[in-house]
Residue, then its C-alpha position, 0 to 999 in steps of 0.5 A: m581953224s580947229p576941228l574935232s574931238f571924235d572917237p573913231p573906232s580905230a586910228v585913221g591911217v594917214a599918208i602925206v605927199e608934200d614937196s616942202a620938207m619944212l611943211r612935210e615935217l610940220i604935217e608929220e608932227a601935227v598928225a603924230k600929236q593928234p588923237g585918232l590919226n596914225l602916220v603911215a607914210s610921208v613922201r615928197n612926190v608923185r612917184d614915191a607916193l605911187d611906188t612906196i606908200p601902202w595905200d591899203e593901210v591909208q584912209f586919209a591922204t593930205i596932198d600938195l597941189q603942186l608937186p615936182d613931178g605932177v599935180g596933187l589933184m590928179l594924184g588924188q583922183e587916181l588914188r580915189r579910183k583905186y581906193p574908193r573909201l580914201r579921203v583926200a585933202i589938197l593943200s594949196d597956196h591958191r585961192r582957186p575953188n574952181l580947181l575942184d570943178v573937175i571933181p564930180i559933185g558926188e565925189h565932193h564929200f571925199w575931198s577937202y581943200i585947205l589953204k596953206s596960208s590959213v594954217d597957223g601952227r601944229q595944233q591947229l593943223g592937226e585938228l584941221l586934218a582930223f576934221a578933214s579925215q572924217h568930213a569934206f572941208f573947204d577952206q572958208n578963206i577961199n570965198v570969204g576974206g579972213a577979216e570978214a570971217q573974223r567980224l562975223v564970228s566975233a558977233l556971236t554970243d559967248q554961248q553961241r561960241e561955246i556951242l560952235s566950239l563943240v561943233a568944231r570938236g565933232l560933237s553931235n547936237a545930242a552930245i552938245g545938249r548933254k554937255l551943256t544941259l540943253a534940250a536938243k531943240s535948244v541946240e538946234y535953235h542956237l545953231r540956226q541963230i549961229y548960221l544966221t549971224l554968220g550969213l549961212a542961212g541959205d546953205a544946206d544943213s551939211n554945208q552950214r555946219v562945215t562952213a561955220t566950223v571953218m569960220y570958227l577955227r580960223r577966227f579963234s585959233d590964235a586967241e584960244s592958244g594964247n598967241 
């Protein structure tokens, strides 16, 4: 995984609610190193999240699904009711997309669901969180096995991979066209071919773009970091 090089008007305030001290530290470091994100607070449980975090300063929260004194999903729902512009990313060890069935469809664009097992390093995590701070993000590995996702993305041409890498950085079709000296229609054509290759042709456009990004980030994060 590896999203986004967007230019938000100001840094996104981030709150972390994570029980594991080691993972909490990793998230803190990832946020600190990611342009456009600003760490506001980091706590380990629901009580501290509600009592100590200045939520008026937070636009994005990353919350562990299972906390020592509650369920992260329920905490996220409570926070969303109080702060309707807040985006929430649930970090989980569980490949259970049905957990989000309790979230109304109209709310889904404020939520992300990230498998901890998909995270491979600080840089990748930071880019993923930067993406989730602006867009809904549902980990492709919940529904598509990692090996299958790798096989599909490996079938892309070099040019398609380059275009998808720019999508993953948050560039619009127009910006991609300017960067690669391509007409907007050409970018659209290449994206359609990418979606076909990845088996995403039947999805809505917004889901195609996000899902293709997730598949790209998962497949190429190791190779491009030199690991």
